[in-house]
C-alpha positions in Angstrom: -51.6 144.8 2.0 -48.6 144.9 -0.2 -46.7 142.8 2.3 -49.3 140.2 2.5 -49.8 140.0 -1.1 -45.9 139.3 -1.6 -46.1 136.6 1.2 -48.9 134.6 -0.7 -47.0 134.9 -4.0 -43.9 133.6 -2.3 -45.8 130.7 -0.7 -47.2 129.8 -4.1 -44.2 130.2 -5.9 -42.5 127.5 -3.1 -45.3 125.2 -3.5 -44.8 125.0 -7.2 -41.2 124.3 -6.8 -41.9 121.3 -4.3 -44.4 119.9 -6.6 -42.0 120.3 -9.7 -39.3 118.4 -7.7 -41.7 115.7 -6.5 -42.7 115.0 -10.3 -39.1 115.1 -11.3 -38.3 112.3 -8.8 -41.0 110.2 -10.0 -39.9 110.5 -13.6 -36.4 109.5 -12.3 -37.7 106.2 -10.7 -38.0 103.0 -12.8 -41.6 102.2 -13.9 -43.0 99.4 -12.0 -44.3 96.5 -14.2 -47.7 95.9 -12.7 -48.3 92.9 -14.9 -45.3 91.2 -13.8 -45.9 91.9 -10.1 -49.6 90.5 -10.6 -48.3 87.4 -12.1 -45.7 86.7 -9.5 -48.5 87.2 -6.8 -50.7 84.7 -8.7 -47.6 82.2 -9.0 -47.1 82.5 -5.1 -50.6 81.8 -4.5 -50.7 79.0 -6.9 -47.8 77.3 -5.2 -49.4 77.6 -1.8 -52.7 75.9 -3.0 -50.5 73.1 -4.6 -48.5 72.5 -1.6 -51.9 72.6 0.6 -53.4 69.9 -1.8 -50.1 67.7 -1.6 -49.7 67.9 2.2 -53.2 68.1 3.7 -54.1 65.2 5.9 -50.4 63.7 5.3 -47.5 63.3 7.7 -45.1 66.0 7.7 -42.0 63.9 6.9 -39.6 66.9 6.9 -40.8 68.0 10.2 -40.6 64.4 11.6 -37.0 64.1 10.2 -36.1 67.5 11.9 -37.4 66.3 15.1 -35.5 63.0 15.0 -32.3 64.9 14.0 -32.8 67.4 17.0 -33.4 64.4 19.4 -30.3 62.7 18.3 -28.2 65.9 18.4 -29.7 66.6 21.9 -28.6 63.3 23.1 -25.3 63.4 21.3 -24.8 66.8 23.2 -25.8 65.4 26.6 -23.3 62.5 26.1 -20.4 64.7 25.4 -21.4 67.1 28.3 -21.2 64.3 30.6 -17.9 63.0 29.3 -16.5 66.6 29.9 -17.9 66.8 33.2 -16.1 63.4 33.9 -12.7 64.9 32.5 -13.0 68.0 34.6 -13.9 66.0 37.8 -10.6 63.9 37.3 -8.6 67.1 37.3 -5.1 67.4 36.2 -2.4 64.9 36.2 -1.3 65.6 39.9 -4.8 65.3 41.1 -5.5 62.0 39.2 -2.2 60.7 40.9 -3.5 61.9 44.4 -6.8 60.0 43.5 -4.9 56.8 42.4 -2.7 56.7 45.5 -5.6 57.7 47.9 -7.7 54.7 46.5 -4.7 52.3 46.7 -4.4 53.2 50.2 -7.9 52.7 51.0 -7.9 49.5 49.4 -4.9 48.2 51.3 -6.5 49.4 54.6 -9.7 47.5 53.7 -7.9 44.3 52.8 -5.9 44.4 55.9 -9.1 44.9 57.8 -10.7 41.9 56.2 -7.4 39.7 56.5 -7.3 40.6 60.2 -11.1 39.5 60.6 -10.4 36.4 59.0 -7.3 35.5 61.1 -9.3 36.3 64.5 -12.0 34.1 62.9 -9.6 31.2 62.5 -8.2 31.6 66.1 -11.9 31.4 67.4 -12.3 28.4 65.2 -9.4 26.6 66.8 -10.3 27.9 70.3 -13.8 26.8 70.3 -13.7 23.9 67.9 -16.2 25.1 65.6 -17.0 28.1 63.2 -18.3 30.3 65.7 -19.5 33.8 64.7 -17.6 36.6 66.0 -20.8 38.3 67.2 -21.0 35.4 69.7 -17.4 35.9 70.9 -16.8 38.2 73.9 -15.0 41.3 73.5 -12.3 40.1 75.9 -11.7 37.0 73.9 -11.6 39.1 70.7 -8.9 41.5 72.3 -6.9 38.3 73.3 -7.1 37.1 69.8 -6.1 40.5 68.3 -2.9 40.2 70.4 -2.1 37.0 68.6 1.1 36.9 66.6 -0.7 36.0 63.5 -2.9 39.2 63.9 -0.3 41.5 65.1 2.0 40.4 62.1 -0.3 42.0 59.7 0.7 45.6 60.9 3.9 45.4 58.9 1.6 45.8 55.8 0.1 48.9 57.3 0.7 52.6 55.9 0.3 55.9 57.7 -2.9 57.7 56.6 -2.9 60.8 54.6 -6.3 62.5 54.8 -5.3 65.8 53.1 -4.9 66.3 49.7 -1.4 67.0 48.4 0.1 68.5 45.5 3.7 67.4 46.1 4.4 65.3 43.3 7.6 63.4 44.7 5.7 62.8 47.9 2.9 61.3 45.9 5.3 59.2 43.9 6.8 57.7 47.1 3.4 57.0 48.4 2.4 55.2 45.2 5.6 53.0 45.3 4.9 52.3 49.0 1.4 51.1 48.6 2.2 49.1 45.6 5.1 47.3 47.4 2.7 46.8 50.3 0.0 45.5 48.2 2.3 43.0 46.5 3.7 41.8 49.9 0.4 41.0 51.1 -1.0 39.0 48.3 1.4 35.9 49.1 0.4 36.5 52.9 -3.1 36.2 52.0 -2.7 33.2 49.6 -0.8 31.2 52.3 -3.7 32.1 54.9 -6.2 31.0 52.6 -4.2 27.6 51.8 -3.8 26.9 55.5 -7.8 27.6 56.0 -8.6 25.1 53.4 -6.4 22.6 54.6 -7.8 22.9 58.3 -11.3 23.0 57.0 -10.8 19.5 55.3 -9.3 17.9 58.3 
């Protein structure tokens, strides 16, 4: 019995100590100004009511301006991303040189093919006496025209093809110079042929 009584008294003493500590903590905390808190709540509520009265049924100009700004920035971002993609697609300086050389070589081949076609058409015109379409000229005659010196002479402007991509800078420079010279040499030839064609057409 004595043991139980001592235990009860110990629990009561511990409970009293805890209450004392709790009261002390509350006393140490700054006192809340309830009136100020209430006034602040009323001010916030009044501001919300005033904002509603001013904006209800009106266009939200701030929101509209934000939308416009986001749309402009999105469009600008898309434009810059497109520029970035174009720059990345061009590659480094060696890749851009290879692209330029390959394009010039392809253009040279295309010009030679068109010049050869015009030369054959001119031979067909002289042979038949009128501007006969090449589709009406037999394969045998076209082959015979292609052996004419005016057609064969075009081969001197041709260059070997380089289908594979190269990173050899010196080789690319050499190809660049070669295709530039061929294009420059082909130009007066085309002008002479065009002049002769115009002269024969007026006769």
